[in-house]
N, CA, C and O of each residue as an XYZ file, in Angstrom:
456
protein
N       0.837     -1.178      0.000
C       0.000      0.000      0.000
C       0.878      1.236      0.000
O       1.962      1.260      0.583
N       0.387      2.238     -0.658
C       1.112      3.491     -0.767
C       0.228      4.606     -0.237
O      -0.976      4.634     -0.491
N       0.830      5.516      0.494
C       0.043      6.643      0.994
C       0.635      7.936      0.472
O       1.848      8.073      0.312
N      -0.247      8.873      0.213
C       0.153     10.216     -0.187
C      -0.468     11.167      0.821
O      -1.590     10.955      1.282
N       0.251     12.189      1.149
C      -0.312     13.157      2.074
C       0.216     14.547      1.770
O       1.306     14.726      1.225
N      -0.597     15.521      2.142
C      -0.215     16.922      2.015
C      -0.044     17.454      3.423
O      -0.968     17.415      4.235
N       1.141     17.949      3.699
C       1.489     18.435      5.021
C       1.806     19.921      4.944
O       2.586     20.351      4.094
N       1.205     20.699      5.825
C       1.458     22.128      5.909
C       2.444     22.346      7.059
O       2.063     22.227      8.223
N       3.704     22.663      6.751
C       4.728     22.726      7.800
C       4.561     23.889      8.782
O       4.993     23.789      9.930
N       3.951     24.970      8.353
C       3.819     26.124      9.250
C       2.756     25.903     10.322
O       2.928     26.304     11.473
N       1.648     25.256      9.930
C       0.601     24.951     10.910
C       0.769     23.560     11.504
O       0.085     23.197     12.461
N       1.692     22.778     10.924
C       1.971     21.408     11.349
C       0.715     20.545     11.307
O       0.396     19.827     12.255
N       0.007     20.639     10.171
C      -1.216     19.869      9.981
C      -1.176     19.137      8.647
O      -0.601     19.611      7.667
N      -1.803     17.972      8.642
C      -1.989     17.225      7.414
C      -3.274     17.718      6.768
O      -4.335     17.669      7.389
N      -3.194     18.186      5.545
C      -4.351     18.741      4.872
C      -5.163     17.687      4.138
O      -6.384     17.796      4.033
N      -4.480     16.664      3.629
C      -5.162     15.626      2.867
C      -4.288     14.388      2.835
O      -3.071     14.482      2.674
N      -4.911     13.219      2.990
C      -4.192     11.942      2.906
C      -4.958     11.001      1.987
O      -6.179     11.088      1.857
N      -4.222     10.109      1.362
C      -4.828      9.123      0.487
C      -4.033      7.830      0.585
O      -2.805      7.847      0.662
N      -4.741      6.716      0.582
C      -4.114      5.396      0.587
C      -4.548      4.679     -0.675
O      -5.733      4.650     -1.006
N      -3.590      4.102     -1.378
C      -3.918      3.376     -2.601
C      -3.028      2.147     -2.707
O      -2.009      2.035     -2.026
N      -3.427      1.243     -3.561
C      -2.644      0.027     -3.778
C      -1.316      0.330     -4.455
O      -0.312     -0.330     -4.186
N      -1.308      1.329     -5.335
C      -0.079      1.705     -6.023
C      -0.087      3.209     -6.266
O      -1.110      3.873     -6.102
N       1.044      3.721     -6.650
C       1.127      5.139     -7.008
C       1.328      5.222     -8.509
O       2.367      4.836     -9.045
N       0.301      5.738     -9.170
C       0.340      5.911    -10.615
C       0.016      7.364    -10.934
O      -0.332      8.147    -10.050
N       0.132      7.700    -12.179
C      -0.190      9.057    -12.614
C      -1.660      9.378    -12.339
O      -1.980     10.483    -11.902
N      -2.541      8.434    -12.588
C      -3.966      8.660    -12.359
C      -4.272      8.860    -10.869
O      -5.083      9.718    -10.520
N      -3.643      8.089     -9.999
C      -3.838      8.243     -8.554
C      -3.350      9.614     -8.104
O      -4.035     10.295     -7.340
N      -2.169     10.027     -8.572
C      -1.646     11.350     -8.222
C      -2.534     12.458     -8.762
O      -2.781     13.452     -8.079
N      -3.008     12.289     -9.975
C      -3.881     13.292    -10.591
C      -5.150     13.477     -9.756
O      -5.534     14.605     -9.445
N      -5.795     12.371     -9.396
C      -7.028     12.453     -8.607
C      -6.771     13.035     -7.215
O      -7.602     13.771     -6.682
N      -5.635     12.706     -6.640
C      -5.281     13.235     -5.324
C      -5.080     14.749     -5.374
O      -5.609     15.471     -4.530
N      -4.332     15.222     -6.338
C      -4.070     16.658     -6.455
C      -5.333     17.394     -6.897
O      -5.543     18.546     -6.517
N      -6.171     16.740     -7.694
C      -7.447     17.329     -8.086
C      -8.337     17.545     -6.857
O      -8.992     18.581     -6.738
N      -8.361     16.583     -5.959
C      -9.116     16.726     -4.713
C      -8.528     17.842     -3.853
O      -9.267     18.607     -3.233
N      -7.223     17.932     -3.815
C      -6.564     19.013     -3.080
C      -6.962     20.372     -3.651
O      -7.239     21.310     -2.903
N      -6.988     20.471     -4.964
C      -7.385     21.723     -5.619
C      -8.845     22.051     -5.339
O      -9.196     23.215     -5.143
N      -9.695     21.032     -5.319
C     -11.108     21.256     -5.012
C     -11.275     21.810     -3.591
O     -12.101     22.693     -3.360
N     -10.498     21.293     -2.655
C     -10.616     21.722     -1.260
C      -9.989     23.086     -0.987
O     -10.539     23.877     -0.220
N      -8.839     23.369     -1.610
C      -8.072     24.557     -1.244
C      -7.833     25.539     -2.384
O      -7.248     26.599     -2.163
N      -8.269     25.213     -3.592
C      -8.053     26.100     -4.724
C      -6.704     25.855     -5.378
O      -5.900     25.066     -4.882
N      -6.457     26.536     -6.496
C      -5.201     26.309     -7.223
C      -4.226     27.470     -7.079
O      -3.271     27.566     -7.850
N      -4.443     28.345     -6.119
C      -3.527     29.468     -5.937
C      -2.303     29.103     -5.098
O      -1.426     29.940     -4.880
N      -2.241     27.863     -4.630
C      -1.132     27.434     -3.799
C      -0.084     26.699     -4.620
O      -0.361     26.209     -5.715
N       1.106     26.632     -4.079
C       2.196     25.898     -4.704
C       2.364     24.563     -3.998
O       2.314     24.494     -2.770
N       2.562     23.511     -4.769
C       2.803     22.183     -4.211
C       4.282     21.884     -4.297
O       4.874     21.967     -5.373
N       4.883     21.539     -3.173
C       6.282     21.140     -3.102
C       6.330     19.625     -2.957
O       5.660     19.055     -2.096
N       7.124     18.978     -3.805
C       7.250     17.518     -3.734
C       8.719     17.122     -3.793
O       9.611     17.956     -3.946
N       8.934     15.808     -3.665
C      10.290     15.279     -3.691
C      10.794     14.995     -5.098
O      11.916     14.517     -5.266
N       9.991     15.279     -6.102
C      10.457     15.140     -7.472
C       9.927     13.933     -8.212
O      10.423     13.619     -9.294
N       8.940     13.247     -7.673
C       8.355     12.112     -8.377
C       7.725     12.594     -9.687
O       7.044     13.618     -9.719
N       7.956     11.859    -10.742
C       7.491     12.300    -12.057
C       5.971     12.389    -12.130
O       5.434     13.233    -12.848
N       5.274     11.528    -11.396
C       3.815     11.567    -11.416
C       3.288     12.892    -10.880
O       2.345     13.459    -11.432
N       3.893     13.384     -9.809
C       3.444     14.643     -9.210
C       3.605     15.797    -10.183
O       2.706     16.625    -10.327
N       4.732     15.851    -10.840
C       5.021     16.924    -11.781
C       4.011     16.931    -12.933
O       3.468     17.979    -13.283
N       3.767     15.775    -13.509
C       2.835     15.678    -14.638
C       1.414     16.023    -14.204
O       0.715     16.748    -14.913
N       0.976     15.517    -13.056
C      -0.382     15.790    -12.575
C      -0.576     17.283    -12.311
O      -1.621     17.841    -12.643
N       0.414     17.920    -11.722
C       0.321     19.372    -11.477
C       0.258     20.143    -12.788
O      -0.467     21.131    -12.901
N       1.010     19.694    -13.761
C       0.988     20.359    -15.062
C      -0.395     20.248    -15.702
O      -0.911     21.223    -16.249
N      -0.991     19.061    -15.633
C      -2.329     18.864    -16.194
C      -3.365     19.729    -15.482
O      -4.292     20.237    -16.112
N      -3.207     19.894    -14.174
C      -4.185     20.648    -13.382
C      -3.845     22.132    -13.276
O      -4.566     22.898    -12.636
N      -2.746     22.530    -13.905
C      -2.287     23.927    -13.905
C      -2.071     24.461    -12.482
O      -2.518     25.552    -12.127
N      -1.378     23.658    -11.696
C      -1.023     24.043    -10.340
C       0.485     24.197    -10.282
O       1.220     23.358    -10.803
N       0.941     25.252     -9.659
C       2.385     25.491     -9.551
C       3.024     24.387     -8.714
O       2.547     24.050     -7.631
N       4.096     23.843     -9.235
C       4.784     22.704     -8.605
C       6.265     23.008     -8.499
O       6.887     23.432     -9.473
N       6.823     22.798     -7.339
C       8.252     22.996     -7.117
C       8.821     21.750     -6.460
O       8.253     21.224     -5.503
N       9.940     21.288     -6.979
C      10.657     20.175     -6.361
C      11.603     20.765     -5.322
O      12.483     21.564     -5.643
N      11.406     20.360     -4.082
C      12.294     20.905     -3.054
C      13.623     20.175     -3.096
O      13.679     18.949     -3.185
N      14.672     20.943     -3.031
C      16.004     20.346     -3.091
C      16.914     20.836     -1.972
O      18.089     20.474     -1.918
N      16.373     21.654     -1.087
C      17.209     22.090      0.028
C      16.987     21.169      1.225
O      15.951     20.514      1.337
N      17.955     21.131      2.099
C      17.899     20.223      3.236
C      16.793     20.580      4.221
O      16.256     19.698      4.891
N      16.447     21.855      4.317
C      15.413     22.275      5.260
C      14.061     21.647      4.913
O      13.404     21.070      5.780
N      13.645     21.757      3.650
C      12.363     21.174      3.232
C      12.382     19.657      3.313
O      11.409     19.042      3.747
N      13.482     19.058      2.900
C      13.595     17.600      2.984
C      13.473     17.137      4.423
O      12.819     16.133      4.703
N      14.103     17.868      5.342
C      14.066     17.502      6.743
C      12.639     17.581      7.291
O      12.205     16.685      8.014
N      11.909     18.645      6.952
C      10.530     18.795      7.419
C       9.663     17.647      6.903
O       8.904     17.048      7.665
N       9.776     17.343      5.624
C       8.945     16.288      5.045
C       9.328     14.914      5.587
O       8.453     14.088      5.841
N      10.605     14.663      5.765
C      11.025     13.381      6.321
C      10.519     13.205      7.748
O      10.136     12.102      8.137
N      10.514     14.283      8.531
C       9.981     14.198      9.892
C       8.481     13.939      9.873
O       7.980     13.176     10.699
N       7.758     14.557      8.950
C       6.315     14.321      8.844
C       6.033     12.874      8.455
O       5.134     12.242      9.009
N       6.795     12.357      7.510
C       6.619     10.968      7.077
C       6.989     10.009      8.200
O       6.292      9.021      8.430
N       8.072     10.293      8.890
C       8.493      9.434      9.997
C       7.463      9.428     11.120
O       7.260      8.402     11.768
N       6.816     10.559     11.353
C       5.774     10.639     12.369
C       4.631      9.680     12.040
O       4.139      8.967     12.915
N       4.212      9.666     10.776
C       3.151      8.737     10.359
C       3.611      7.304     10.524
O       2.868      6.467     11.037
N       4.830      7.011     10.093
C       5.349      5.644     10.202
C       5.428      5.192     11.651
O       5.085      4.052     11.963
N       5.870      6.061     12.527
C       5.962      5.707     13.947
C       4.595      5.407     14.537
O       4.444      4.473     15.325
N       3.603      6.195     14.157
C       2.265      6.025     14.719
C       1.537      4.821     14.137
O       0.660      4.257     14.792
N       1.884      4.420     12.921
C       1.171      3.311     12.282
C       1.938      1.993     12.345
O       1.424      0.974     11.884
N       3.117      1.978     12.886
C       3.944      0.779     12.880
C       3.272     -0.394     13.579
O       3.366     -1.531     13.116
N       2.601     -0.124     14.683
C       1.968     -1.220     15.413
C       0.789     -1.811     14.659
O       0.367     -2.926     14.968
N       0.245     -1.100     13.682
C      -0.881     -1.587     12.898
C      -0.439     -2.277     11.614
O      -1.272     -2.840     10.904
N       0.839     -2.243     11.305
C       1.348     -2.729     10.029
C       1.011     -4.187      9.776
O       0.567     -4.532      8.681
N       1.209     -5.037     10.747
C       0.931     -6.458     10.554
C      -0.547     -6.706     10.274
O      -0.895     -7.558      9.456
N      -1.403     -5.967     10.947
C      -2.835     -6.146     10.760
C      -3.275     -5.641      9.389
O      -4.106     -6.273      8.738
N      -2.731     -4.518      8.945
C      -3.127     -3.934      7.670
C      -2.701     -4.779      6.488
O      -3.387     -4.797      5.466
N      -1.602     -5.469      6.602
C      -1.046     -6.184      5.453
C      -1.423     -7.657      5.407
O      -0.808     -8.424      4.666
N      -2.406     -8.062      6.173
C      -2.837     -9.455      6.118
C      -3.466     -9.747      4.762
O      -4.209     -8.930      4.217
N      -3.157    -10.925      4.228
C      -3.703    -11.311      2.923
C      -5.206    -11.553      2.981
O      -5.905    -11.325      1.993
N      -5.715    -12.012      4.122
C      -7.140    -12.311      4.215
C      -7.987    -11.068      4.492
O      -9.207    -11.165      4.617
N      -7.361     -9.933      4.585
C      -8.081     -8.686      4.845
C      -8.472     -8.075      3.505
O      -7.711     -7.294      2.934
N      -9.650     -8.423      3.002
C     -10.058     -7.960      1.679
C     -10.658     -6.559      1.705
O     -10.590     -5.843      0.706
N     -11.241     -6.160      2.824
C     -11.842     -4.837      2.916
C     -10.860     -3.886      3.600
O     -10.611     -4.008      4.800
N     -10.313     -2.959      2.854
C      -9.299     -2.027      3.380
C      -9.930     -0.740      3.921
O      -9.220      0.221      4.217
N     -11.243     -0.717      4.050
C     -11.941      0.487      4.503
C     -11.490      0.918      5.900
O     -11.428      2.113      6.188
N     -11.177     -0.043      6.766
C     -10.758      0.298      8.126
C      -9.436      1.058      8.136
O      -9.191      1.853      9.043
N      -8.587      0.828      7.151
C      -7.319      1.552      7.067
C      -7.590      3.021      6.758
O      -7.016      3.910      7.387
N      -8.454      3.267      5.802
C      -8.799      4.644      5.433
C      -9.455      5.356      6.610
O      -9.153      6.518      6.882
N     -10.350      4.662      7.308
C     -10.997      5.265      8.474
C      -9.989      5.600      9.560
O     -10.081      6.650     10.196
N      -9.018      4.705      9.775
C      -8.011      4.958     10.792
C      -7.181      6.190     10.433
O      -6.875      7.002     11.307
N      -6.815      6.338      9.167
C      -6.036      7.521      8.750
C      -6.864      8.796      8.872
O      -6.319      9.849      9.202
N      -8.153      8.722      8.614
C      -9.004      9.909      8.794
C      -8.987     10.358     10.251
O      -8.865     11.548     10.541
N      -9.111      9.405     11.156
C      -9.054      9.732     12.583
C      -7.668     10.259     12.946
O      -7.549     11.192     13.741
N      -6.638      9.679     12.379
C      -5.271     10.107     12.650
C      -5.052     11.560     12.227
O      -4.347     12.305     12.907
N      -5.651     11.961     11.110
C      -5.485     13.337     10.627
C      -6.111     14.345     11.575
O      -5.618     15.466     11.699
N      -7.184     13.962     12.241
C      -7.852     14.876     13.159
C      -6.961     15.116     14.354
O      -7.331     15.863     15.261
């Protein structure tokens, strides 16, 4: 499973999260489209340089910047590590093969964002 999230470093809040089986251009496009619907397109999206993010932003006409300084990388890595630390104890349960309904994972992340 792959998760995408939008983190606002100044307010230290997660604005949007998504869990999917894989990360493809279509998944990124729909994720950023939802972000634009919620917050508008006047904002800039900073990413780690994944090609899917760049293409999806171009299609949606949203300003996209690849962060390359250590400060931004450090903030994003800490945000990602925070999620990993909080979800580590659930990892075995989430990845069971007999767990066909993944709805509980999405619900748990929604509660986590609050």
